[in-house]
C-alpha positions in Angstrom: 0.0 0.0 0.0 2.8 2.4 1.0 4.6 1.6 -2.2 1.5 2.3 -4.2 1.0 5.6 -2.4 4.6 6.6 -3.0 4.7 5.8 -6.7 1.2 6.8 -7.9 1.8 10.6 -7.9 4.9 10.3 -10.0 3.4 10.7 -13.5 1.6 13.9 -12.5 4.4 16.4 -13.6 4.4 14.9 -17.1 1.4 17.0 -18.3 2.8 20.4 -17.5 6.1 19.4 -18.9 4.5 18.2 -22.2 2.4 21.4 -22.4 5.5 23.6 -21.9 7.4 21.7 -24.5 4.5 22.0 -26.9 4.3 25.8 -26.3 8.1 26.1 -27.0 7.8 24.2 -30.2 4.9 26.5 -31.3 7.0 29.5 -30.5 9.9 28.1 -32.6 7.6 27.5 -35.5 6.1 31.0 -35.4 9.5 32.6 -34.9 10.9 30.6 -37.9 8.1 31.7 -40.1 8.7 35.3 -39.1 12.4 35.0 -39.7 11.7 33.7 -43.2 9.6 36.7 -44.1 12.0 39.2 -42.5 15.0 37.7 -44.2 13.2 37.9 -47.5 12.6 41.7 -47.0 16.3 42.5 -46.3 17.9 39.8 -48.5 16.3 41.3 -51.7 17.9 44.7 -51.2 21.4 43.3 -51.5 20.5 41.4 -54.7 18.8 44.4 -56.5 21.7 45.2 -58.9 21.9 41.6 -60.0 18.2 41.4 -60.5 18.2 44.6 -62.6 21.0 43.4 -64.8 19.5 40.0 -65.4 15.8 40.9 -66.0 16.3 44.4 -67.6 14.5 46.5 -65.0 14.5 50.2 -65.5 15.7 52.2 -62.5 12.1 53.3 -61.7 10.7 49.8 -62.3 13.3 48.2 -60.0 11.9 49.9 -56.9 8.7 47.9 -57.4 10.5 44.7 -56.4 10.4 46.2 -52.9 7.3 48.4 -53.3 5.0 45.6 -54.5 5.8 43.6 -51.4 5.4 46.5 -49.0 2.0 47.6 -50.4 0.5 44.1 -50.2 2.0 43.4 -46.8 1.1 46.7 -45.1 -2.3 46.8 -46.8 -3.5 43.4 -45.8 -2.3 43.0 -42.2 -5.3 44.5 -40.5 -7.8 42.5 -42.6 -5.7 39.3 -42.1 -5.6 39.7 -38.3 -9.4 40.1 -38.1 -10.0 37.2 -40.4 -7.7 35.1 -38.2 -9.9 35.9 -35.2 -13.0 35.0 -37.2 -11.8 31.9 -39.1 -9.0 30.6 -36.8 -5.5 32.0 -36.3 -3.9 28.6 -37.0 -5.7 28.3 -40.3 -4.7 31.8 -41.3 -1.0 31.2 -40.4 -0.9 28.0 -42.4 -2.6 29.6 -45.4 -0.2 32.6 -45.3 2.9 30.4 -45.1 1.7 28.3 -48.0 1.0 31.4 -50.2 4.4 32.9 -49.3 6.3 29.7 -50.0 4.5 29.2 -53.4 5.1 32.8 -54.3 8.8 32.4 -53.4 9.1 29.6 -56.0 7.4 31.8 -58.6 9.8 34.7 -57.8 12.8 32.5 -58.1 11.7 31.2 -61.5 10.7 34.6 -62.8 12.0 35.5 -66.2 10.5 38.9 -66.7 10.0 42.1 -64.6 6.2 41.7 -64.6 6.3 38.2 -63.3 8.8 39.0 -60.5 6.7 42.0 -59.3 3.5 39.9 -59.3 5.3 37.2 -57.3 6.5 39.9 -54.8 3.0 41.1 -54.4 1.8 37.6 -53.6 4.8 37.2 -51.2 3.6 40.3 -49.4 0.0 39.0 -49.2 1.2 35.6 -47.8 3.5 37.3 -45.3 0.6 39.5 -44.1 -1.6 36.5 -43.5 1.0 34.7 -41.5 2.5 37.6 -39.6 -0.8 39.2 -38.7 -1.8 36.3 -36.4 1.7 35.3 -35.1 1.5 37.5 -32.1 -2.1 36.6 -31.5 -1.2 33.0 -31.3 1.6 33.7 -28.9 -0.4 35.8 -26.4 -3.1 33.1 -26.2 -0.5 30.3 -25.8 1.6 32.1 -23.1 -0.7 33.4 -20.5 1.7 33.7 -17.5 3.3 37.1 -17.5 7.0 36.1 -17.2 6.6 33.3 -19.8 4.8 35.6 -22.2 7.5 38.3 -21.8 10.2 35.7 -22.8 8.1 34.5 -25.8 7.6 38.1 -27.0 11.4 38.7 -26.5 12.1 35.8 -28.9 9.6 37.0 -31.4 11.0 40.6 -31.2 14.6 39.4 -31.6 13.7 37.3 -34.6 12.3 40.4 -36.4 15.1 42.7 -35.3 18.0 40.4 -36.1 16.6 38.9 -39.3 17.3 42.1 -41.2 21.0 42.0 -40.4 21.3 38.3 -41.1 19.5 38.8 -44.4 22.1 41.3 -45.6 24.9 38.8 -45.0 23.0 35.9 -46.5 21.8 37.9 -49.5 25.4 38.9 -50.4 26.6 35.3 -50.0 23.8 33.7 -52.0 23.9 36.3 -54.8 27.6 36.1 -55.2 27.8 32.3 -55.0 24.6 31.0 -56.6 22.8 33.9 -58.2 19.8 36.1 -57.2 17.2 33.3 -57.9 18.4 31.5 -54.7 17.4 34.4 -52.4 13.9 33.2 -53.2 14.4 29.5 -53.6 15.9 29.3 -50.1 12.4 29.9 -48.7 11.1 26.7 -50.1 12.6 24.2 -47.6 12.1 26.6 -44.8 8.5 27.2 -45.7 7.7 23.5 -46.1 9.3 22.7 -42.8 7.3 25.4 -41.1 4.1 24.1 -42.6 4.7 20.5 -41.6 5.6 21.4 -38.0 2.8 24.1 -37.7 0.2 21.4 -38.5 1.4 19.4 -35.5 2.3 21.9 -32.9 0.1 25.0 -33.3 -3.2 24.7 -31.3 -6.3 24.3 -33.3 -8.7 27.1 -32.8 -12.1 27.9 -34.2 -13.3 31.5 -34.5 -17.0 32.5 -34.5 -17.1 32.5 -38.3 -17.1 35.1 -41.0 -20.7 36.1 -40.2 -19.6 37.5 -36.8 -17.6 40.3 -38.3 -17.8 40.1 -42.1 -17.7 43.9 -42.7 -16.9 43.7 -46.4 -17.3 47.4 -47.0 -15.0 48.2 -44.0 -12.4 45.7 -45.4 -12.4 47.4 -48.7 -12.1 50.9 -47.2 -9.2 50.1 -44.8 -7.3 47.9 -47.3 -7.7 50.5 -50.1 -6.8 53.3 -47.7 -3.6 51.7 -46.3 -2.4 50.5 -49.8 -3.0 53.9 -51.4 -1.2 55.6 -48.4 1.8 53.4 -48.6 1.9 53.7 -52.4 1.8 57.5 -52.3 4.6 57.5 -49.7 7.0 55.1 -51.4 6.6 57.0 -54.7 7.5 60.4 -53.1 11.0 60.2 -54.3 9.8 60.0 -57.9 7.0 62.6 -57.8 7.9 64.9 -54.9 5.9 65.8 -51.7 3.9 68.6 -53.3 3.1 67.0 -56.6 -0.5 66.4 -57.6 0.2 62.6 -57.6 1.3 62.6 -53.9 -1.2 65.1 -52.6 -4.1 63.6 -54.6 -3.5 60.0 -53.6 -2.7 61.0 -50.0 -6.0 62.9 -49.7 -7.9 59.9 -51.1 -6.1 57.6 -48.7 -7.1 59.7 -45.7 -10.7 60.0 -47.0 -10.9 56.2 -47.2 -9.5 55.7 -43.8 -11.8 58.4 -42.3 -14.8 56.6 -43.9 -13.5 53.3 -42.4 -13.4 54.8 -38.9 -16.9 56.2 -39.3 -18.2 52.8 -40.5 -16.5 51.0 -37.6 -18.3 53.3 -35.1 -21.7 52.7 -36.7 -21.8 49.1 -38.1 -23.2 46.2 -36.0 -20.3 43.9 -36.9 -17.1 46.0 -37.3 -13.9 44.8 -38.8 -12.0 46.8 -36.2 -14.0 47.2 -33.0 -12.9 50.7 -31.8 -12.9 49.4 -28.2 -9.4 48.1 -28.8 -8.1 51.7 -29.1 -9.6 52.8 -25.8 -6.6 51.2 -24.1 -4.0 53.9 -23.6 -1.3 51.2 -23.7 -2.5 49.9 -27.1 -3.0 53.3 -28.7 0.2 54.7 -27.3 2.3 51.7 -28.2 1.1 51.8 -31.8 1.9 55.6 -32.1 5.3 55.1 -30.5 6.1 52.3 -32.9 5.4 54.4 -36.0 7.8 57.0 -34.7 10.5 54.5 -33.6 10.4 52.4 -36.8 10.5 55.5 -39.0 13.6 56.7 -37.1 15.4 53.4 -37.1 15.1 53.1 -40.9 18.0 55.5 -40.9 20.0 53.0 -38.9 19.1 49.8 -40.6 19.3 51.1 -44.2 21.2 54.4 -44.3 24.2 53.0 -42.3 24.4 50.2 -44.8 24.4 52.7 -47.6 27.0 54.8 -45.9 29.3 51.7 -45.5 28.9 50.9 -49.2 28.8 54.3 -50.9 31.1 56.2 -48.7 33.5 53.7 -47.1 33.5 51.3 -50.1 32.3 48.1 -48.4 31.0 45.3 -50.5 27.6 43.7 -49.9 28.9 40.8 -47.8 31.3 43.0 -45.8 28.4 45.4 -45.1 26.3 42.5 -43.7 29.1 41.4 -41.4 29.7 45.0 -40.3 26.1 45.1 -39.1 26.2 41.8 -37.3 27.4 43.2 -33.9 24.1 45.1 -33.7 22.1 41.9 -34.3 24.2 40.1 -31.7 23.7 42.7 -28.9 20.0 43.0 -29.8 19.7 39.2 -29.4 21.7 39.1 -26.2 19.5 41.9 -24.6 16.1 40.8 -25.9 16.6 37.1 -25.1 18.7 37.5 -22.0 17.6 40.4 -19.9 14.6 42.3 -21.3 12.0 40.0 -19.8 13.7 40.2 -16.3 13.9 44.0 -16.5 10.2 44.3 -17.5 9.2 42.0 -14.7 11.1 44.2 -12.2 10.7 47.7 -13.5 7.6 47.5 -15.8 7.4 47.6 -19.6 7.0 51.4 -19.7 10.4 52.0 -17.9 12.2 49.4 -20.0 10.7 51.1 -23.2 11.9 54.5 -22.0 15.5 53.1 -21.4 15.5 51.5 -24.8 14.4 54.7 -26.5 17.0 56.7 -24.7 19.8 54.3 -25.9 18.5 54.5 -29.5 18.4 58.3 -29.3 22.1 58.0 -28.4 22.7 55.7 -31.5 21.3 58.2 -34.0 22.9 61.1 -32.1 26.3 59.6 -32.5 25.7 58.8 -36.2 25.2 62.6 -36.9 28.9 62.9 -36.2 30.2 60.2 -38.6 33.2 61.4 -40.6 33.8 60.8 -44.3 36.9 58.7 -43.5 35.5 56.7 -40.6 37.3 53.9 -38.8 34.9 51.0 -38.1 36.2 50.1 -34.6 36.3 53.6 -33.2 33.4 55.3 -35.1 30.9 52.5 -35.9 31.4 49.6 -33.4 30.2 51.7 -30.4 27.0 52.6 -32.3 26.4 48.9 -33.0 26.6 48.1 -29.3 24.2 50.9 -28.4 21.7 49.2 -30.7 21.0 47.0 -27.6 18.3 49.6 -27.0 16.3 48.0 -29.7 16.4 44.7 -27.8 14.9 46.6 -24.8 12.4 48.8 -26.6 10.7 46.4 -29.0 9.8 43.6 -26.6 8.4 46.1 -24.1 6.5 47.9 -26.9 5.1 44.7 -28.3 3.8 43.7 -24.8 2.2 47.1 -24.4 0.7 46.9 -27.9 -1.0 43.6 -27.1 -1.9 44.3 -23.5 -5.4 45.6 -24.1 -6.6 42.7 -26.4 -8.8 39.9 -25.2 -8.5 36.5 -26.7 -11.3 37.3 -29.2 -9.3 40.3 -30.5 -5.7 38.9 -30.3 -5.3 38.5 -34.1 -6.8 41.9 -34.7 -4.4 43.5 -32.2 -1.5 41.6 -33.8 -2.5 42.8 -37.2 -2.9 46.4 -36.0 0.6 46.3 -34.4 2.2 45.0 -37.6 0.3 47.5 -39.7 1.6 50.5 -37.7 5.1 48.9 -38.1 4.8 49.0 -41.9 3.4 52.5 -41.8 6.4 53.6 -39.8 8.7 51.8 -42.3 7.1 53.5 -45.3 7.4 56.9 -43.5 11.0 56.3 -42.8 11.7 55.3 -46.4 9.9 58.3 -47.8 10.9 61.1 -45.4 14.5 60.2 -44.4 15.7 59.0 -47.8 14.2 62.0 -49.5 15.8 64.4 -47.1 19.1 62.7 -47.4 19.0 62.8 -51.2 17.9 66.4 -51.3 20.8 67.4 -48.9 23.3 65.5 -50.9 22.2 67.2 -54.1 22.6 70.6 -52.4 26.1 69.8 -51.2 27.1 68.5 -54.6 25.9 71.7 -56.2 28.0 73.6 -53.6 31.1 71.8 -54.7 31.5 69.1 -52.1 33.0 65.8 -53.1 30.5 62.9 -53.6 31.6 61.2 -50.3 31.2 64.5 -48.4 27.8 65.2 -50.0 26.5 61.7 -49.2 27.8 61.9 -45.6 26.1 65.3 -45.2 22.8 63.9 -46.5 23.0 60.9 -44.1 23.8 63.3 -41.2 20.5 65.2 -41.8 18.5 61.9 -41.9 20.1 60.8 -38.6 19.3 64.2 -37.0 15.7 63.9 -38.1 15.6 60.3 -36.8 16.9 61.5 -33.5 14.0 64.0 -33.3 11.5 61.3 -34.0 12.9 59.2 -31.2 12.8 62.1 -28.8 9.2 62.6 -29.7 8.5 58.9 -29.1 10.1 59.2 -25.7 7.9 62.1 -24.8 4.7 60.3 -26.1 5.7 57.3 -23.8 6.0 59.7 -20.9 2.7 61.4 -21.5 0.5 58.6 -22.7 1.6 55.4 -21.0 1.0 54.7 -17.3 3.2 56.0 -14.5 6.4 54.1 -13.7 5.4 53.0 -10.2 2.0 51.9 -11.5 3.5 49.9 -14.4 6.0 48.2 -12.1 3.5 47.3 -9.5 1.1 45.9 -12.1 3.8 43.7 -13.6 4.9 42.6 -10.1 1.4 41.6 -9.1 1.0 39.6 -12.3 
């Protein structure tokens, strides 16, 4: 009897252990899917010259290799997130991954500019479907606060580090195998994600399309966001005050305003406005637009500075950016969750924004003849601020969403990220190019003029980060309150 009593309870711990292992596998699958789409975004930029030479793109047409992806991705995120809540987030993740993988095969086999641009649009659509519900799946899987913070840290690191890894991988693949393989590499990864996702992601059933099938609202928001992103990414070709930019921008705002009015009046809204009543959710999305727009100047313009001013090759540029990815990973995976648990997400976000402000502030002083170790390596280490800011911001952005709105909140958060990216591309690159032209006309050398243009973009980015810091102070909860809330959880 005593032996039976002593051995009977032994199997009990197996269930929690199995559940925890299952959640970790699900996190790995979602993070791998995200990594695939993020890598694709940055890997393409390195291969653009080879694509242009091989397929005969015009300079203006080449930009659509990036723009087609951005417009589809940014325009469909919100709709994909809501459909995930209604039809099942697992189903939406699987469908999106399948579309992205098939479109990658089409892109790799493309023999004409039109076919490649079409494939890139389909890639953006598939990426939107999968990415929009990724965070939603995570927050429903990881309900304990510390565990959720770690999961979000992994998710955030994957997105942040993927861009730097993509630059290295893009250079190596393009030089060794040709640009086609920057797309073909997605095939084994996508198939593996699909096979594992079927087994490890929890099956969920939404209330059905009838519970929120606002077709008119879907058309308004998708059209408004797509037109807005299109008008922004084409600013460099048409100018800010052109009829093209102002006309399409006004139409985009009109469509989005009509969408908001409809959501406030329709019985089954696509975007229930209750989700924006949370100061944490609304504030986090606004801060993200400012932060991502500012950090475009770090992620892209630093790479351009290395290549155009210092003469680095594509692969060397990727390796030069790797220390930033390493410190972001070390901070986001190692200490960000602990700091958030002790001091609150708001305080960790403020610290991260302060460090990032220092990054761009230092970049405004980059010389024409810079030394990597003394001038650039310290900046790469300060990028650790991104490993603090993004996980905290992601947690705040998802904090006001119930389980029924998790996909929608995830789609909204990803949408504002894309809006911030489009703003950064349009505003900072245009300012840098304009300043460079002015300096060239004044007689500066090309290297000096390019550096002066980048200095202006870094300075504007610094201002955006300062604004984000002030918004966090004003809109988000008080430090003591945030810390006590996290501690209680």
